[in-house]
C-alpha positions as a LaTeX table, in Angstrom:
\begin{tabular}{lrrr}
\hline
Residue & $x$ (\AA) & $y$ (\AA) & $z$ (\AA) \\
\hline
Met1 & 85.08 & 121.36 & 122.41 \\
Thr2 & 87.31 & 121.56 & 125.44 \\
Glu3 & 90.14 & 123.64 & 126.88 \\
Ala4 & 92.34 & 121.06 & 127.19 \\
Ser5 & 91.49 & 119.13 & 123.92 \\
Ser6 & 91.97 & 122.37 & 122.14 \\
Gln7 & 95.04 & 122.73 & 124.18 \\
Ile8 & 96.26 & 119.05 & 123.15 \\
Gly9 & 95.07 & 119.98 & 119.17 \\
Arg10 & 96.88 & 123.58 & 118.77 \\
Arg11 & 99.56 & 121.18 & 120.09 \\
His12 & 99.29 & 118.42 & 117.67 \\
Val13 & 100.99 & 118.50 & 114.21 \\
Pro14 & 100.38 & 115.45 & 111.91 \\
Val15 & 103.66 & 114.32 & 110.07 \\
Leu16 & 104.05 & 114.68 & 105.83 \\
Ser17 & 100.71 & 116.13 & 106.24 \\
Gln18 & 100.61 & 118.00 & 102.53 \\
Asp19 & 102.74 & 114.48 & 100.40 \\
Val20 & 99.53 & 112.32 & 102.64 \\
Ile21 & 96.81 & 114.80 & 100.87 \\
Arg22 & 99.20 & 114.15 & 97.37 \\
Tyr23 & 99.15 & 110.73 & 97.13 \\
Leu24 & 96.30 & 109.53 & 98.89 \\
Ala25 & 94.61 & 111.89 & 95.94 \\
Val26 & 91.44 & 112.71 & 97.57 \\
Arg27 & 88.60 & 113.40 & 95.70 \\
Glu28 & 85.04 & 115.08 & 96.44 \\
Gly29 & 82.67 & 112.83 & 97.51 \\
Gly30 & 85.36 & 109.71 & 98.26 \\
Thr31 & 84.86 & 107.40 & 100.90 \\
Tyr32 & 88.23 & 107.22 & 103.22 \\
Leu33 & 89.42 & 105.51 & 105.89 \\
Asp34 & 92.17 & 106.99 & 108.53 \\
Cys35 & 92.95 & 103.33 & 110.52 \\
Thr36 & 94.95 & 105.84 & 113.17 \\
Leu37 & 92.46 & 108.64 & 113.92 \\
Gly38 & 94.98 & 109.67 & 116.67 \\
Leu39 & 94.06 & 113.51 & 116.96 \\
Ala40 & 92.75 & 113.98 & 113.68 \\
Gly41 & 95.33 & 115.92 & 112.07 \\
His42 & 95.39 & 113.78 & 108.54 \\
Ala43 & 91.67 & 113.49 & 109.15 \\
Ser44 & 90.32 & 116.29 & 109.51 \\
Gln45 & 92.71 & 117.55 & 106.25 \\
Ile46 & 90.40 & 114.79 & 104.18 \\
Ala47 & 87.59 & 115.60 & 105.35 \\
Arg48 & 87.49 & 119.18 & 103.95 \\
Leu49 & 87.69 & 117.92 & 100.69 \\
Leu50 & 85.17 & 115.62 & 100.66 \\
Gly51 & 82.56 & 117.99 & 100.32 \\
Ser52 & 79.17 & 116.66 & 102.04 \\
Ser53 & 78.70 & 113.54 & 99.81 \\
Gly54 & 82.28 & 111.42 & 101.43 \\
His55 & 82.50 & 109.52 & 104.17 \\
Leu56 & 85.69 & 109.82 & 106.54 \\
Ile57 & 86.33 & 106.36 & 108.84 \\
Gly58 & 88.83 & 107.29 & 111.10 \\
Phe59 & 89.80 & 103.94 & 113.77 \\
Asp60 & 91.46 & 104.16 & 117.01 \\
Arg61 & 92.06 & 101.90 & 119.90 \\
Asp62 & 93.03 & 104.68 & 122.44 \\
Pro63 & 89.37 & 105.78 & 123.81 \\
Lys64 & 91.13 & 108.90 & 124.95 \\
Ala65 & 92.51 & 109.58 & 121.23 \\
Leu66 & 89.06 & 108.40 & 120.05 \\
Glu67 & 86.63 & 111.17 & 122.06 \\
Leu68 & 89.36 & 113.94 & 121.53 \\
Ala69 & 89.32 & 113.09 & 117.50 \\
Ala70 & 85.13 & 113.11 & 117.93 \\
Glu71 & 85.06 & 116.85 & 119.76 \\
Arg72 & 88.23 & 118.24 & 116.87 \\
Leu73 & 86.11 & 117.16 & 114.08 \\
Lys74 & 82.98 & 118.02 & 115.72 \\
Ala75 & 84.08 & 121.89 & 115.39 \\
Leu76 & 85.02 & 121.27 & 112.49 \\
Ala77 & 81.56 & 120.15 & 111.38 \\
Glu78 & 80.52 & 123.36 & 113.15 \\
Glu79 & 82.95 & 125.31 & 110.59 \\
Leu80 & 82.21 & 123.40 & 107.46 \\
Gly81 & 78.25 & 123.17 & 107.94 \\
Glu82 & 76.58 & 121.43 & 104.91 \\
Ala83 & 80.01 & 120.84 & 103.58 \\
Met84 & 81.23 & 118.13 & 106.10 \\
Pro85 & 81.18 & 114.43 & 105.08 \\
Lys86 & 79.74 & 111.68 & 106.72 \\
Val87 & 81.73 & 110.50 & 109.78 \\
Thr88 & 82.49 & 107.03 & 110.92 \\
Leu89 & 84.44 & 106.38 & 114.37 \\
Ile90 & 85.23 & 103.50 & 115.40 \\
Gly91 & 87.39 & 102.20 & 118.75 \\
Glu92 & 88.89 & 99.07 & 117.37 \\
Ala93 & 92.26 & 98.32 & 116.87 \\
Phe94 & 93.36 & 99.07 & 113.32 \\
Ser95 & 94.03 & 95.38 & 112.34 \\
Ser96 & 90.12 & 94.30 & 112.54 \\
Val97 & 88.97 & 96.95 & 109.81 \\
Ala98 & 87.96 & 94.14 & 107.83 \\
Glu99 & 85.37 & 93.43 & 110.55 \\
His100 & 84.01 & 97.06 & 109.91 \\
Val101 & 84.66 & 98.37 & 106.03 \\
Ala102 & 82.74 & 96.01 & 103.18 \\
Pro103 & 84.91 & 95.09 & 100.50 \\
Gly104 & 85.80 & 97.39 & 97.60 \\
Thr105 & 84.20 & 100.50 & 99.18 \\
Leu106 & 87.12 & 102.60 & 99.96 \\
Asp107 & 89.05 & 105.38 & 97.85 \\
Gly108 & 92.09 & 106.28 & 99.73 \\
Leu109 & 93.24 & 104.04 & 103.00 \\
Leu110 & 95.57 & 105.71 & 105.44 \\
Ala111 & 98.08 & 104.52 & 108.04 \\
Asp112 & 100.09 & 106.90 & 110.64 \\
Phe113 & 101.88 & 104.22 & 113.10 \\
Gly114 & 103.90 & 106.68 & 115.06 \\
Val115 & 103.43 & 106.77 & 119.29 \\
Ser116 & 100.49 & 110.21 & 118.75 \\
Ser117 & 101.40 & 112.79 & 120.68 \\
Met118 & 98.99 & 113.21 & 123.36 \\
Gln119 & 99.97 & 109.17 & 124.87 \\
Leu120 & 103.90 & 110.95 & 124.48 \\
Asp121 & 102.85 & 113.96 & 126.25 \\
Glu122 & 100.95 & 112.08 & 129.14 \\
Pro123 & 103.17 & 110.71 & 131.74 \\
Glu124 & 99.89 & 108.53 & 133.29 \\
Arg125 & 100.18 & 106.73 & 129.82 \\
Gly126 & 104.12 & 105.11 & 130.60 \\
Phe127 & 105.50 & 106.05 & 126.93 \\
Ser128 & 107.96 & 108.26 & 127.65 \\
Phe129 & 110.49 & 108.72 & 130.15 \\
Gln130 & 110.19 & 112.50 & 129.82 \\
Thr131 & 108.76 & 112.66 & 133.34 \\
Asp132 & 108.28 & 109.61 & 135.74 \\
Gly133 & 104.75 & 108.34 & 135.30 \\
Pro134 & 103.58 & 104.86 & 135.62 \\
Leu135 & 104.63 & 101.51 & 133.28 \\
Asp136 & 101.89 & 101.34 & 131.10 \\
Met137 & 102.41 & 101.82 & 127.70 \\
Arg138 & 98.82 & 100.64 & 126.47 \\
Gln139 & 96.49 & 102.11 & 123.84 \\
Asp140 & 94.27 & 100.58 & 124.63 \\
Thr141 & 93.82 & 100.85 & 128.01 \\
Arg142 & 90.80 & 98.83 & 128.34 \\
Gln143 & 92.72 & 95.11 & 127.94 \\
Gly144 & 96.37 & 94.10 & 127.70 \\
Val145 & 99.14 & 93.52 & 129.71 \\
Thr146 & 100.82 & 96.42 & 130.42 \\
Ala147 & 104.65 & 97.02 & 130.55 \\
Ala148 & 105.15 & 96.56 & 134.69 \\
Gln149 & 104.10 & 93.04 & 133.99 \\
Val150 & 106.73 & 92.46 & 131.16 \\
Val151 & 109.37 & 93.73 & 133.00 \\
Asn152 & 108.48 & 92.39 & 136.60 \\
Glu153 & 107.64 & 89.00 & 135.17 \\
Met154 & 109.47 & 87.90 & 131.82 \\
Asp155 & 112.08 & 85.65 & 132.52 \\
Glu156 & 115.73 & 87.56 & 131.74 \\
Ser157 & 116.28 & 85.30 & 128.71 \\
Asp158 & 112.83 & 86.03 & 126.96 \\
Leu159 & 113.30 & 90.17 & 128.28 \\
Ala160 & 116.46 & 90.08 & 126.66 \\
Asn161 & 115.78 & 88.63 & 123.38 \\
Leu162 & 112.54 & 90.93 & 123.25 \\
Ile163 & 115.14 & 93.94 & 123.50 \\
Tyr164 & 116.79 & 93.01 & 120.87 \\
Glu165 & 114.40 & 91.57 & 118.92 \\
Tyr166 & 112.13 & 95.25 & 118.93 \\
Gly167 & 114.67 & 97.82 & 120.28 \\
Glu168 & 117.10 & 96.56 & 118.02 \\
Glu169 & 119.61 & 96.67 & 121.28 \\
Arg170 & 122.52 & 94.48 & 120.50 \\
Arg171 & 122.99 & 95.96 & 124.86 \\
Ser172 & 120.18 & 93.59 & 125.38 \\
Arg173 & 121.37 & 90.89 & 127.68 \\
Arg174 & 123.67 & 93.92 & 129.51 \\
Ile175 & 119.90 & 95.45 & 130.42 \\
Ala176 & 117.76 & 92.21 & 131.29 \\
Arg177 & 120.30 & 91.11 & 133.26 \\
Ala178 & 120.18 & 94.63 & 135.19 \\
Ile179 & 116.03 & 95.40 & 134.94 \\
Val180 & 115.66 & 91.64 & 136.96 \\
Arg181 & 118.24 & 92.59 & 139.59 \\
Ala182 & 116.22 & 96.18 & 140.21 \\
Arg183 & 112.70 & 94.52 & 140.20 \\
Pro184 & 110.32 & 95.59 & 141.31 \\
Val185 & 110.04 & 98.29 & 138.26 \\
Thr186 & 107.19 & 100.32 & 138.80 \\
Thr187 & 107.96 & 103.86 & 136.88 \\
Thr188 & 108.94 & 105.19 & 133.44 \\
Gly189 & 111.85 & 106.84 & 134.95 \\
Gln190 & 112.89 & 103.97 & 136.84 \\
Leu191 & 113.57 & 102.04 & 133.76 \\
Ala192 & 115.10 & 104.55 & 132.15 \\
Arg193 & 117.94 & 104.66 & 134.83 \\
Ile194 & 117.87 & 101.10 & 135.59 \\
Val195 & 118.75 & 101.35 & 131.45 \\
Ala196 & 120.92 & 104.01 & 131.85 \\
Gly197 & 122.82 & 102.27 & 133.92 \\
Ser198 & 123.60 & 98.82 & 132.49 \\
Ala199 & 124.00 & 100.50 & 129.00 \\
Pro200 & 125.23 & 103.94 & 129.41 \\
Ala201 & 125.63 & 106.19 & 125.85 \\
Leu202 & 127.78 & 105.89 & 123.52 \\
Lys203 & 129.67 & 108.57 & 121.69 \\
Ser204 & 127.31 & 107.68 & 118.47 \\
Asp205 & 124.42 & 107.45 & 120.02 \\
Arg206 & 122.25 & 110.17 & 119.60 \\
Ile207 & 119.43 & 109.67 & 121.39 \\
His208 & 118.92 & 108.13 & 125.21 \\
Pro209 & 119.68 & 105.14 & 126.05 \\
Ala210 & 116.42 & 104.15 & 127.30 \\
Thr211 & 114.77 & 105.22 & 124.09 \\
Arg212 & 115.65 & 100.81 & 122.20 \\
Thr213 & 114.01 & 99.50 & 125.22 \\
Phe214 & 111.01 & 101.80 & 125.90 \\
Gln215 & 110.22 & 101.01 & 121.76 \\
Ala216 & 111.08 & 97.48 & 122.24 \\
Leu217 & 108.59 & 97.03 & 125.35 \\
Arg218 & 105.61 & 99.66 & 123.46 \\
Ile219 & 105.40 & 97.19 & 120.09 \\
His220 & 105.02 & 93.91 & 122.42 \\
Val221 & 102.87 & 95.55 & 124.61 \\
Asn222 & 100.28 & 96.44 & 121.47 \\
Arg223 & 101.41 & 93.84 & 118.92 \\
Glu224 & 102.37 & 96.57 & 116.85 \\
Leu225 & 104.46 & 94.54 & 114.59 \\
Asp226 & 101.93 & 91.58 & 113.59 \\
Glu227 & 99.22 & 94.54 & 114.11 \\
Ile228 & 100.83 & 96.22 & 111.18 \\
Arg229 & 100.96 & 93.26 & 108.66 \\
Glu230 & 97.50 & 92.03 & 109.21 \\
Leu231 & 96.54 & 95.70 & 108.23 \\
Leu232 & 98.01 & 95.66 & 105.41 \\
Glu233 & 97.38 & 92.02 & 103.91 \\
Ala234 & 93.58 & 93.50 & 103.93 \\
Ala235 & 94.13 & 96.25 & 102.22 \\
Pro236 & 94.32 & 95.05 & 98.67 \\
Lys237 & 90.40 & 94.16 & 99.65 \\
Leu238 & 88.91 & 96.85 & 100.85 \\
Leu239 & 90.24 & 99.11 & 98.03 \\
Lys240 & 87.87 & 100.23 & 94.79 \\
Pro241 & 88.57 & 98.33 & 91.74 \\
Pro242 & 90.29 & 100.75 & 89.85 \\
Ser243 & 88.33 & 102.66 & 87.43 \\
Pro244 & 88.91 & 105.22 & 84.13 \\
Ser245 & 89.00 & 108.35 & 86.01 \\
His246 & 90.10 & 107.03 & 89.66 \\
Ser247 & 92.72 & 104.57 & 91.14 \\
Ala248 & 91.92 & 103.60 & 94.60 \\
Arg249 & 95.11 & 104.36 & 96.87 \\
Leu250 & 97.26 & 103.42 & 100.73 \\
Val251 & 99.41 & 105.45 & 102.79 \\
Val252 & 101.56 & 104.34 & 105.28 \\
Ile253 & 103.68 & 106.29 & 107.37 \\
Ser254 & 105.74 & 104.58 & 109.75 \\
Phe255 & 108.47 & 105.77 & 112.39 \\
His256 & 110.82 & 103.35 & 112.76 \\
Ser257 & 112.87 & 100.14 & 110.56 \\
Leu258 & 110.90 & 97.82 & 112.21 \\
Glu259 & 107.62 & 99.35 & 110.96 \\
Asp260 & 109.64 & 100.35 & 107.60 \\
Arg261 & 110.48 & 96.90 & 106.70 \\
Ile262 & 107.25 & 95.30 & 106.92 \\
Ala263 & 105.61 & 98.44 & 104.45 \\
Lys264 & 108.04 & 98.12 & 102.37 \\
Asp265 & 107.78 & 93.88 & 102.42 \\
Val266 & 104.26 & 93.73 & 102.15 \\
Leu267 & 103.47 & 96.85 & 99.58 \\
Arg268 & 105.70 & 95.02 & 97.56 \\
Glu269 & 104.41 & 91.53 & 97.80 \\
Val270 & 100.99 & 92.47 & 96.63 \\
Gln271 & 102.80 & 94.52 & 93.70 \\
Ala272 & 103.85 & 90.88 & 92.71 \\
Arg273 & 100.54 & 89.09 & 93.17 \\
Gly274 & 99.09 & 92.20 & 90.58 \\
Glu275 & 97.04 & 94.23 & 92.62 \\
Trp276 & 98.75 & 97.77 & 92.98 \\
Ile277 & 101.63 & 99.02 & 92.36 \\
Val278 & 103.45 & 101.17 & 94.13 \\
Leu279 & 103.85 & 104.99 & 93.82 \\
Thr280 & 106.76 & 105.34 & 96.48 \\
Arg281 & 110.15 & 103.48 & 95.16 \\
Lys282 & 111.88 & 105.09 & 97.97 \\
Pro283 & 109.85 & 106.48 & 100.96 \\
Val284 & 109.15 & 110.41 & 100.93 \\
Val285 & 110.56 & 112.15 & 103.78 \\
Ala286 & 109.95 & 115.66 & 105.95 \\
Asp287 & 111.80 & 118.31 & 104.70 \\
Glu288 & 114.70 & 120.53 & 106.24 \\
Ala289 & 111.82 & 123.68 & 106.30 \\
Glu290 & 109.24 & 120.93 & 108.21 \\
Thr291 & 111.67 & 118.81 & 110.81 \\
Asn292 & 112.52 & 122.53 & 112.35 \\
His293 & 109.35 & 123.55 & 112.61 \\
Asn294 & 107.56 & 119.24 & 114.08 \\
Pro295 & 111.09 & 117.89 & 114.94 \\
Arg296 & 108.83 & 114.43 & 114.76 \\
Ala297 & 108.59 & 114.09 & 111.35 \\
Arg298 & 112.61 & 113.56 & 110.84 \\
Ser299 & 111.83 & 109.96 & 111.18 \\
Ala300 & 108.41 & 109.92 & 109.09 \\
Lys301 & 109.46 & 107.82 & 105.87 \\
Leu302 & 105.84 & 107.19 & 103.53 \\
Arg303 & 104.99 & 104.87 & 101.28 \\
Ala304 & 102.04 & 104.41 & 99.03 \\
Ala305 & 100.69 & 102.04 & 96.22 \\
Glu306 & 97.89 & 102.58 & 93.95 \\
Lys307 & 95.03 & 99.75 & 92.79 \\
Val308 & 95.57 & 98.08 & 89.66 \\
Glu309 & 92.64 & 95.80 & 87.75 \\
Pro310 & 93.99 & 91.81 & 89.09 \\
Gly311 & 96.84 & 90.43 & 86.93 \\
Gln312 & 97.97 & 93.52 & 85.73 \\
Ala313 & 101.53 & 93.06 & 84.78 \\
Val314 & 103.22 & 95.84 & 86.75 \\
Ala315 & 106.65 & 93.23 & 87.36 \\
Lys316 & 108.74 & 96.78 & 86.04 \\
Pro317 & 106.47 & 99.60 & 87.03 \\
Glu318 & 107.70 & 102.76 & 85.94 \\
Tyr319 & 107.66 & 105.28 & 88.87 \\
Gln320 & 106.43 & 108.92 & 88.69 \\
Asp321 & 106.75 & 111.48 & 91.21 \\
Gln322 & 102.16 & 111.74 & 91.82 \\
Gly323 & 103.38 & 113.04 & 95.52 \\
Ser324 & 105.88 & 114.94 & 96.95 \\
Val325 & 106.74 & 118.60 & 95.02 \\
Arg326 & 110.18 & 118.82 & 96.97 \\
Gln327 & 111.91 & 115.67 & 94.77 \\
Leu328 & 112.77 & 113.62 & 97.99 \\
Thr329 & 111.59 & 110.57 & 96.97 \\
Gly330 & 113.62 & 109.31 & 94.27 \\
Phe331 & 111.35 & 108.68 & 91.66 \\
Ala332 & 112.59 & 107.82 & 87.96 \\
Gln333 & 112.32 & 110.58 & 85.58 \\
Leu334 & 109.25 & 110.48 & 83.08 \\
Asn335 & 111.57 & 109.38 & 79.95 \\
Ser336 & 113.14 & 106.62 & 79.56 \\
Gln337 & 116.93 & 107.52 & 80.26 \\
Lys338 & 117.46 & 106.66 & 83.83 \\
Pro339 & 121.17 & 108.43 & 85.50 \\
His340 & 124.09 & 106.73 & 85.11 \\
Lys341 & 125.25 & 105.14 & 88.76 \\
Pro342 & 128.55 & 103.81 & 89.05 \\
Glu343 & 129.15 & 100.47 & 90.71 \\
Lys344 & 130.08 & 100.85 & 94.31 \\
Lys345 & 132.89 & 99.25 & 95.44 \\
Lys346 & 132.00 & 96.69 & 98.39 \\
Arg347 & 134.76 & 96.13 & 101.06 \\
Ala348 & 135.55 & 92.93 & 102.36 \\
Gln349 & 134.51 & 92.10 & 105.57 \\
His350 & 137.95 & 90.84 & 107.59 \\
Pro351 & 136.97 & 87.06 & 108.50 \\
Gly352 & 137.44 & 88.11 & 111.94 \\
Lys353 & 135.05 & 90.30 & 112.87 \\
Asn354 & 132.25 & 88.98 & 112.60 \\
Pro355 & 128.91 & 90.93 & 114.18 \\
Arg356 & 128.29 & 89.90 & 118.19 \\
Leu357 & 125.02 & 90.78 & 121.18 \\
Arg358 & 127.20 & 92.29 & 123.38 \\
Arg359 & 127.16 & 90.91 & 126.95 \\
\hline
\end{tabular}
């Protein structure tokens, strides 16, 4: 393991790691897929539990991340010796998982949709405005358009719509207008200054004014939301059919509302078809101790599902805490009595105050 990769590995802390292992219910000898390998933080924890008869499959379309993950898993193999499972690494987008993994072969599937710490920490990747770097933002640097091409070539109205829809930024038109006027825009620092100058932070904001614009560009450049939906729609067919002793599981971690909305909706859609049951009524979140140790975990939300026999009645599943011991999941108690919740009074909306897009 190189010194550089060793330092990156020490800085990388996988989010909700204990909950990932609990909800996946990792068993020795199983086959588990990490769709977002990153620096192999979660994958290393899974590998330790699989034993020599297990199989770990890892996907990542970032060539550098895949290389560093391979080094980290190689070091783990030296540590575990004969107890190391078989490892297969695939350098492709996780939306193509069905092309590489046979149906009904997985005991568990994990996807952590966040940008990796390595990508954020390297200025030349262009994901962060904390340090100045080229406007790239591609997870797969071998192909696709860069963020610089988007901000310099896209029509102003399309750019405004992109920032509004993918960044949930209400001042998108003002920002797009400022970007077009300042062209050419070539670095992350330049773009951050343009955005902050055109749409300064509001008193209620807890984030940098450019955060939502950077999110929108990253999602667009990498087709992130399409990738997530394609993965989740393919997942039920990849999981093994349930047996008396074990049922395959899916675990997904999202970091913003657009990702989490897709995860929640697809999990419910598949449950309605009777292909799995959702194990998390509400998303599992990090506790205070974890967020203090790893601030990135503050926005992480975990959802999980378990494979069932096709057509099994799951219209009203009984949610049981099969994961977090921190009781942050919102699960119903195992007995049939549920606490009474008083009805909330709905506030009447003023007829003259409809939400408007700021210009």
